MIKENU-66452 format. One record per residue (C-alpha): residue number from 1; x, y, z. Coordinates in nm, 3 decimals. Layout:
> seq  x  y  z
> NUM  X  Y  Z
...
This chain:
> seq  x  y  z
> 1  -0.618  -7.132  2.045
> 2  -0.959  -7.105  1.880
> 3  -1.065  -7.195  1.529
> 4  -1.115  -6.824  1.455
> 5  -0.756  -6.752  1.558
> 6  -0.630  -7.029  1.330
> 7  -0.841  -6.892  1.041
> 8  -0.687  -6.548  1.099
> 9  -0.330  -6.684  1.103
> 10  -0.384  -6.894  0.788
> 11  -0.554  -6.599  0.612
> 12  -0.263  -6.372  0.700
> 13  -0.014  -6.629  0.569
> 14  -0.201  -6.679  0.240
> 15  -0.256  -6.306  0.182
> 16  0.106  -6.218  0.263
> 17  0.270  -6.505  0.076
> 18  0.035  -6.610  -0.203
> 19  -0.188  -6.313  -0.277
> 20  0.071  -6.037  -0.257
> 21  0.016  -5.961  -0.628
> 22  -0.356  -5.909  -0.566
> 23  -0.370  -5.616  -0.321
> 24  -0.712  -5.554  -0.177
> 25  -0.831  -5.909  -0.248
> 26  -1.085  -6.007  0.017
> 27  -1.054  -6.371  0.121
> 28  -1.360  -6.513  0.296
> 29  -1.351  -6.799  0.546
> 30  -1.541  -7.029  0.310
> 31  -1.400  -6.917  -0.026
> 32  -1.293  -7.214  -0.236
> 33  -0.913  -7.195  -0.238
> 34  -0.847  -7.459  -0.502
> 35  -1.150  -7.399  -0.724
> 36  -1.096  -7.023  -0.701
> 37  -0.732  -7.067  -0.802
> 38  -0.615  -6.901  -0.484
> 39  -0.405  -7.211  -0.410
> 40  -0.226  -7.422  -0.667
> 41  -0.010  -7.726  -0.595
> 42  0.285  -7.514  -0.481
> 43  0.052  -7.305  -0.267
> 44  -0.072  -7.620  -0.095
> 45  0.289  -7.717  -0.021
> 46  0.350  -7.372  0.126
> 47  0.040  -7.401  0.346
> 48  0.152  -7.747  0.463
> 49  0.492  -7.604  0.553
> 50  0.324  -7.316  0.736
> 51  0.108  -7.557  0.939
> 52  0.418  -7.751  1.041
> 53  0.615  -7.439  1.130
> 54  0.336  -7.245  1.300
> 55  0.145  -7.524  1.476
> 56  0.374  -7.828  1.470
> 57  0.124  -8.020  1.255
> 58  0.259  -8.284  1.020
> 59  0.000  -8.359  0.752
> 60  -0.006  -8.716  0.617
> 61  -0.037  -8.737  0.239
> 62  -0.376  -8.908  0.271
> 63  -0.512  -8.598  0.448
> 64  -0.422  -8.360  0.165
> 65  -0.763  -8.328  0.004
> 66  -1.030  -8.070  -0.072
> 67  -1.228  -8.144  0.243
> 68  -0.928  -8.046  0.459
> 69  -0.769  -7.773  0.246
> 70  -1.051  -7.632  0.033
> 71  -1.113  -7.319  0.241
> 72  -0.970  -7.125  0.532
> 73  -1.235  -7.272  0.761
> 74  -1.154  -7.627  0.642
> 75  -0.783  -7.573  0.708
> 76  -0.855  -7.432  1.054
> 77  -1.090  -7.719  1.138
> 78  -0.826  -7.970  1.026
> 79  -0.557  -7.790  1.227
> 80  -0.775  -7.781  1.540
> 81  -0.855  -8.153  1.508
> 82  -0.486  -8.231  1.462
> 83  -0.386  -8.020  1.761
> 84  -0.654  -8.184  1.976
> 85  -0.540  -8.532  1.867
> 86  -0.178  -8.443  1.946
> 87  -0.269  -8.323  2.295
> 88  -0.468  -8.640  2.359
> 89  -0.183  -8.865  2.246
C-alpha cells in the first residue's frame, strides 16, 4: 500500500463519517484538520478507531499529536511508518 492510497482511504473515511453535513467540501492532503475544525476530539477518536480497524494500527497515546494527525498527509505518513515498523518487528 502506498501513502497516496492511505491518504485516499483516510479522506474517504473523514468525508463519509465526519463531513457528511458539508456536502461538496473539498479536503486537501495538507489541510489543517484540527485548526480547520474538521476534526475535534471525538473525530480524532473516530480516526484512531478507523486506523485500528482498517490497518491494524494501535496508536499509543504519546503519538496522538498535531504532527501525526494534523492533516491527511500526516496521518498517512504516520500509518505508513507504523505499518513498516510492524512488518519489521
